[in-house]
C-alpha positions, 0 to 999 in steps of 0.5 A: 715311665708307664706303671699301668698294667693290663689289669689296671687298664681294664679297670679304667676303661669306663672312666676313660670313655666317660672322660672321668680320668684325671690328666695323669691317669689319662696319660698313663692310660694312653701310654699303655694303649700305645704299647699294648696291642691286646688292650688296644683290641679290648678298648675297641671291643668295649667301644663297639659294644657300647655303640651296639647297645646305645639304643637298647631301652634300660627296661628291656630285661627283667629285674631278675635277669638284670640282677643276675648279670650285675652279680656275675660281672661283680664276681669277676673282679 
């Protein structure tokens, strides 16, 4: 039985892509992915974003902008 919901799926996307999920968590992630078209699209969007930003230098934005972006992302949880 797959107990993973969409919110948990979203929270685990980075860990999944980086290979940091344990075997049981990874299987729950994959099981949810097989059943949920919305999460399938979300994972694809994250993969495309990572690919598009791969070559971007880490220091290409100002420290102030970086802090503002990180604060905005953190406030979304």
